[in-house]
Residue frames as qw, qx, qy, qz and C-alpha x, y, z in Angstrom:
[[0.483, -0.774, -0.226, -0.342, 10.93, -18.79, 0.22],
 [0.403, 0.326, -0.563, 0.644, 13.57, -17.53, 2.57],
 [0.554, -0.646, -0.522, 0.064, 12.63, -17.90, 6.22],
 [0.076, 0.629, -0.264, 0.727, 13.02, -14.88, 8.47],
 [0.576, -0.346, -0.668, 0.318, 13.48, -15.28, 12.17],
 [0.323, -0.481, -0.451, 0.679, 12.21, -13.03, 14.97],
 [0.087, 0.252, -0.101, -0.958, 10.85, -10.37, 12.62],
 [0.503, 0.481, 0.657, -0.292, 7.16, -10.45, 11.77],
 [0.349, 0.280, 0.615, 0.649, 6.22, -10.23, 8.13],
 [0.228, 0.265, 0.034, -0.936, 4.65, -7.08, 6.78],
 [0.679, 0.424, 0.426, -0.422, 1.27, -7.48, 5.12],
 [0.556, 0.701, -0.312, -0.319, 2.90, -7.09, 1.71],
 [0.050, 0.480, -0.876, -0.009, 5.56, -9.69, 2.49],
 [0.509, 0.078, 0.792, -0.329, 2.83, -12.09, 3.60],
 [0.696, 0.587, 0.137, -0.390, 0.98, -11.58, 0.32],
 [0.349, 0.683, -0.611, -0.195, 4.26, -12.16, -1.53],
 [0.205, -0.280, 0.929, -0.127, 4.79, -15.44, 0.30],
 [0.654, 0.325, 0.577, -0.366, 1.26, -16.58, -0.52],
 [0.606, 0.694, -0.193, -0.337, 1.95, -15.79, -4.18],
 [0.133, 0.561, -0.815, -0.055, 5.19, -17.83, -4.03],
 [0.431, -0.033, 0.861, -0.270, 3.35, -20.74, -2.41],
 [0.691, 0.513, 0.288, -0.420, 0.62, -20.57, -5.04],
 [0.482, 0.691, -0.476, -0.253, 3.20, -20.64, -7.84],
 [0.073, -0.402, 0.909, -0.081, 5.02, -23.58, -6.23],
 [0.558, 0.171, 0.735, -0.343, 1.77, -25.53, -5.83],
 [0.659, 0.633, 0.088, -0.396, 0.75, -24.73, -9.39],
 [0.181, 0.673, -0.665, -0.270, 4.09, -25.82, -10.83],
 [0.967, 0.052, -0.109, -0.226, 3.44, -29.48, -10.12],
 [0.552, 0.509, -0.594, 0.290, 7.06, -30.01, -9.07],
 [0.320, -0.485, 0.596, -0.554, 6.44, -30.47, -5.34],
 [0.260, -0.056, -0.962, 0.057, 6.07, -33.85, -3.72],
 [0.464, -0.605, -0.568, -0.309, 2.81, -34.62, -1.96],
 [0.581, -0.526, -0.393, 0.481, 4.43, -33.94, 1.43],
 [0.291, -0.093, 0.052, 0.951, 5.94, -30.64, 0.21],
 [0.185, -0.430, -0.491, -0.735, 2.57, -29.67, -1.26],
 [0.529, -0.643, -0.553, -0.021, 0.80, -30.33, 2.04],
 [0.507, -0.424, -0.238, 0.712, 3.35, -28.29, 4.01],
 [0.140, 0.088, 0.246, 0.955, 3.13, -25.42, 1.52],
 [0.320, -0.543, -0.575, -0.521, -0.67, -25.52, 1.59],
 [0.553, -0.624, -0.490, 0.256, -0.73, -25.49, 5.40],
 [0.397, -0.284, -0.074, 0.870, 1.69, -22.57, 5.52],
 [0.012, -0.270, -0.417, -0.868, -0.36, -20.69, 2.93],
 [0.423, -0.632, -0.586, -0.278, -3.56, -21.21, 4.91],
 [0.533, -0.550, -0.358, 0.534, -1.89, -20.01, 8.11],
 [0.258, -0.088, 0.137, 0.952, -0.61, -16.92, 6.32],
 [0.168, -0.436, -0.543, -0.698, -4.03, -16.27, 4.78],
 [0.487, -0.675, -0.553, 0.028, -5.74, -16.50, 8.18],
 [0.480, -0.432, -0.182, 0.741, -3.17, -14.18, 9.73],
 [0.131, 0.060, 0.297, 0.944, -3.53, -11.63, 6.93],
 [0.286, -0.575, -0.617, -0.455, -7.33, -11.83, 7.13],
 [0.499, -0.662, -0.448, 0.336, -7.16, -11.03, 10.85],
 [0.362, -0.265, 0.037, 0.893, -4.86, -8.10, 10.12],
 [0.038, -0.313, -0.489, -0.813, -7.27, -6.78, 7.48],
 [0.405, -0.672, -0.607, -0.127, -10.14, -7.05, 9.97],
 [0.475, -0.535, -0.265, 0.647, -8.11, -5.01, 12.44],
 [0.186, -0.046, 0.257, 0.947, -7.55, -2.32, 9.80],
 [0.195, -0.514, -0.631, -0.548, -11.25, -2.33, 8.92],
 [0.450, -0.701, -0.514, 0.204, -12.15, -1.70, 12.54],
 [0.389, -0.390, -0.044, 0.833, -9.64, 1.16, 12.74],
 [0.056, 0.191, 0.457, 0.867, -11.05, 2.76, 9.59],
 [0.308, -0.630, -0.648, -0.298, -14.59, 2.54, 10.96],
 [0.440, -0.600, -0.397, 0.537, -13.46, 4.58, 13.97],
 [0.240, -0.133, 0.157, 0.949, -12.60, 7.59, 11.81],
 [0.296, 0.710, 0.467, -0.436, -15.43, 10.09, 11.46],
 [0.546, 0.384, 0.480, 0.569, -15.67, 10.87, 7.73],
 [0.054, 0.929, 0.256, 0.263, -16.80, 14.45, 8.42],
 [0.322, -0.927, 0.189, -0.039, -14.40, 15.56, 11.15],
 [0.617, 0.520, -0.545, 0.227, -11.57, 13.07, 10.69],
 [0.358, -0.554, 0.580, -0.479, -11.61, 12.48, 14.44],
 [0.432, 0.075, -0.899, 0.006, -11.12, 9.00, 15.80],
 [0.665, -0.401, 0.052, -0.628, -14.12, 7.78, 17.77],
 [0.450, -0.292, 0.805, -0.253, -14.25, 4.94, 20.26],
 [0.285, 0.103, -0.853, -0.424, -14.79, 1.66, 18.45],
 [0.663, 0.050, 0.458, -0.590, -18.24, 0.14, 18.60],
 [0.256, -0.011, 0.931, 0.261, -18.76, -3.34, 17.20],
 [0.537, 0.279, -0.116, -0.788, -21.22, -3.17, 14.33],
 [0.503, 0.130, 0.854, 0.001, -23.44, -5.97, 13.18],
 [0.297, 0.292, -0.455, -0.787, -24.63, -6.31, 9.62],
 [0.754, 0.248, 0.495, -0.354, -27.73, -8.04, 8.35],
 [0.017, -0.358, 0.769, 0.529, -26.78, -10.28, 5.48]]
């Protein structure tokens, strides 16, 4: 996992890093401390990527499927 400085990760790079972390954790070769650091980094990445996906979802919901025009965003609530 090469660290990059001052350049944010793309979504795809973030997914790639989560995959690398998952493989490292699954390998059983990390120490407990290394495992904890990797897990924490993976969780931070996952939360960041989830927020990014939510942002994309909101953008998609602004597009009128009939006209293709972008409407002002209105927060929607869903009954679950």
